[in-house]
N, C-alpha and C positions, 0 to 999 in steps of 0.2 A: 381331730377326734372329738374335741369338746363340742364343736358345733353339731357333729353327727349325733353324739350322745344326747345333747339337748333336744334335738328333734325327736329322737326315739322316746325320750321321757315324756315330751309333750303329746306324742301320738298315743302312748300308753295311758296317759291321764284322760285323754279324750275318749279312748275306748272304754275306760272304766265308767266315765260319766254318762256315755251315751246309752240309750235303751238297747237291750239285747233282743228285742222283739223284731222279727223279720216277716215281711209279707210272704204269703205262699207264692205270689207271683215271681219272687226272686228265688224260690226254693224248688218249685216243680214246673213242669211243662206238660202240655196235653199230648198224649201219644198220637203220633201221626201228623201233628202240626210242626213242620220243620222247614228249614231253608233248603234250597237246591242250588248246587254249583253249576255255573254255565261257563263255557269256554268257546273261543272262536279264533280263527286266523285271519288277520287283516293286513292292510297296508296303510302306513302313515305317509302323507305327502306334505310338501311345503317346507321341508327342512332346509336350512341355510348351509348346504354342503356338508352336513354332519350325518348323512344317511349311510346306508350300506355301501361297501366298496365292492371291487371286482371279486374279492375272495368269497363272497356269499353268492351262491348260484341261484337259490330259490327265490330271492326277491325279484330278480330279473324275469324269471319264468312266471311268477305271479303277476307282475306288471304286464307282461306280454299277453297272458290269458285275459286279464281285465280289459286291455285295449282291444283284444279280438272281439269280445262281447259287445264292444261299442263300435265295431266296424273298422277298426284300425289294424292292419296286418303288419307285423314287425317280427324280426328274428330276435329271439332272446339273447343270442350271443353278441348282437350288435348294440345291446343296450348298456349304457353307462350313465345312469342317472343317480347322482349322489344326494338328491333331495328327497328320496323315498327310503323307507325302511320297513322290513317285514316285522310284524309284531304279533304277540299272543295277547288276546283280550279275554279277561275273566270278569265275572260278575256273580253276585249272590242274589238269587231270586227268592224273595220272602214268600212264606205261605200265604195263600189266598190272594196273591197279587192278581189284579184284574187287567185285561187287555187295555192298553193305553197308559198304564202306570209307568213312570220313569224310574229307573234305578241307576246307581253309579256303576262305572266300570273302571277297571285297572288295565293299563296298557304297558307291556314290557317288550323291549327290543329282543329279537331273536338272533340277528346277525351281528355284524361288527359296527353297527351305527354308534356314533359317539355321543349323540345328544338328540332327544326328542322334543326339545323346547321349540314352541311355535308350530308344531306339526298339526296336521288335520287327519283324523282317522276317517277312511272311506267306509261306506256302508258295509258292516260286518255282521253276518248271522251268528248268533250265540246259541249253542245247542247243549243239551244235557248229556248224561252218560249213555242214554238210549238212542242218541243221534237225532232226536226231535228238536227243532228250532223253537225256542220259547221267547227270544227277544232279538232285536236288531240294534246294533250300536253304531253311532256316528257322531263326530263332533271334534272340537279343538282339544288337544291334549295339554293338560296343565301339569308341569313338572315342579318338583320341590327343590330343584337345584339347577346349576348352570355350569358351563365351562367357558372361561375367558382366556384369551391368548392362544398360542399354538406352540407346538414343539416342546422343548424343555422349559420354556418360559410361559407356563399356563397355570391357571388356578381353577380347581374344581370344587364346587359346593354341593354337598349332599350326593344324591344319586340321580343324575339327569337322564338315565336310560329307562326309567320307569316313571309313568305319570298316571293321572286319573282324569276322567271326564265326568264331572258331577252331573247326574241326570242324563248321561249320554246314551242310555239304551232305553228303548220303548218295548214294553212287554207286548208280545203278539198272541200269546196263548197262556191261559191260566194253568198253573202247575197242579198236579194231582194232590188233593188234600182230603183229609178225613173230616166229614161233616159231623159235628157234635151230636150225639144222641142221648138217650136217657142213661145208658151205661157208659161211663167214661173211665179212662185209665190215665192216672197222673204219674209221670216219670220224675223221679228226683234227679236234680242236676248233679248231686254228689250222693252216691249210695251210702246210707247209714241206717242201721236198725232203729236207733233211738229217734232220729228225725222222722222216719216213716211212721213210727207209732204215734208221734206227736201230731203229724199231719192228719192221720185218721181220727185221732181224739178231737182235734179242733173242729173238723168237719161234722163229726157226730154231735158234738156239744152245741153247734150252731143250728143244725138242721134236723137231727134225729129226735131231740127232746127225750121223752120217756118211751118212745117207740123203738122199733128195730133199728139197729145202726145202718147208716147209709154208706159208710166207708169202711174199708178194711185193708190193712197192709198185707199184700201178698208176698213181698220180699223186700229187702232193704232199698230197692230202687223203684218199686212200683206200688201204687195205692189205687185200688179199684173203688169207684164211687158210682152210686146209683142215685139219680136225681129224685127227690121226694115228689109226691103226687102234685104238690102245688107248682112245681117247676117242670113237670113232665113235658109240656109243650113249649117250654122256654129254656132250652139248654144253654143258650148264649148268656142269658141273664143269670142262670145258676152258676156258670163258670166265672162270670164277673164277680158274683158274691163270694165264691170260693177263693178267688185270687186276693180279695181284700182281707181275708182272715190273717191273723198274725200268730206266729209260734216262735219259740226259742230254738233255733236250729242248733243241733249238737254236732260239734266238729272235733276231731282229735287234735290234741296239742301238737303243734308242728313248728319247726324252725327251718327256714329255707335259706341256704347259703349259696351265694355266687362268688366263687373264689377268684374268678377272673377280674371282677370289678371290686371285690371287697365288700359287697353288699350283704347285709344280714337282716332278715325280717323275722321277728318273733311275735307270736300272739300272746295275749294276756293270760291264756290258760297254762302257759309253760310254768312248771314248778321244779324247784331244785331241792334235792335231798340234802341233809346235813353233809357238808364237805368242806375241806380246807384246800385252798389253791395257793401254790407258790409259783411265782412268775419272775423270770430273769432272763437276760440275754447273754450269749457268749459269742464273740466275734473274733475271728482270726484273720489278720491282714498280712499278706506277703507282698513285699515290694522289691523290685529289682532295679538297681540303678547302675549305669555304666560309667566308670571312671577311666580317663585316658592316662596311661603311663608313658611319660615323655622322657627319653634318655638325655643325658648331658650333651651339650654341643660338641661336635667333632668326635663323638665316641662311636663305637661299632654297634651300639644298641639299636633296637627297632621300637617304633611306637606301637603300643599294644592297648587294646581296650579290655579292661578288667571289670567283670560284673561284680557288683556288691549286692548281696541278698540280705534283706532285713525282714525279720518276722516279729510281728506285734500281736499280742493276745490281750483282749479286753473283756472282762467279765463284770457285768453289773451286779450290784447287790440284789439278792432275791427279795421280792416283795410278796407278801401273802395276804390273803383275806379268808374269812370264815363266813359261810352262809348257813343260816339256821334252818330248822325244819319248815318246809313249805314256802321257801323264799320265792318271791314273784320275779317276773322279768324286769320290773322296774328296779328292784333291789339288786338284781344281777348286773344291770347296766351301770348303776351307781357304783357298785363295788369294783367293776372292771375299770371304770373311769378313775377311781381313787388310786389304782396302782399304775396308771399311765399306759394302758394297753392301746394298741392300734387295731383297726379292723381285722387285719390278718392275725394278730395275736388272739383276738376274740374267737376267730374261726378255729384256731388250734386248741384253745381252751375248751370250746364247746365240744369238739371232737373227743378230747380227753375226758370230759365229763360224761359223755355218752358211753365211752368205753369203760369208765369206772362204774357205770350204773347209777350215777347220781342225777342224770337228766331225764325227767319224766316227760319226754316229748319225742316225736319222730324227727330225725335229722335228715333233711333232704338237700343234696348238693346238686346244683344245676350248672 
């Protein structure tokens, strides 16, 4: 807990020392400029006996269809090739990707293949939701894990049934994208009234001068911008200049808790109202032991097992702390460390602070 707390304090100090200015490039995106998801069905060959087994029917059918296109006639029911595996192939097609551009693909086993290590993906068309093919994937699969041994005496590292092919797909068709014009619409990555207002103010301060404003916030997630006369024929240069502007993004105070791992992330904006916290633990332990009752020699008694139940109760002395008005997250972490709390104790304390109305932040449990 001391090591975790030290890291939290160091991170809080770095946040306070760092500049709060953020480029618009990290805050907004141009409406219509977006990624596109691609998907395809393919076959991985060259596996060392770790491919699909007889239980999976579709790999054999797919392999038979592929061989038929190559002039080889074969009955799918007679195929038992354990060096092949049916896979799903996914990729993300970035906006304005031009034909010939290479993108990464992810390959995942569909059947009962045990390992894709060393496999080779055969030419696989990748299509979008509308069914149009935008890229073709092929190449050697790189997995981040492996399986060694067999049967009950084996060792598995990471997830060997999913792999990647860096630059494994070639774009065949450019995706539909919005060409920047004089009137542009900027979308906030996180909708917020204050941030939208600051974005419009920063753009007007830079490009409007004393004239009419060129940007206005239509809602907390959208800012409409009209390029000034000097940039009317140069929308790309105007967007580059807009992205370079900086603002102080406004975000709500929030605490994110992962109870499964005991991870707690708190921003520097978290404030605590005046409150007193008492913390202690109560543990009840019940143990059952079995004693053997042995009769005297040559007697008519029988040997019996007698259970002995012991109950122990242990209650630690309560430890308390007091937080003053406007206490920061750093003061909270130091105070919790002083009373010897664990991450799970901190989670319970934060939930109680929220229920008591003393925690001025959103509490999100993931």
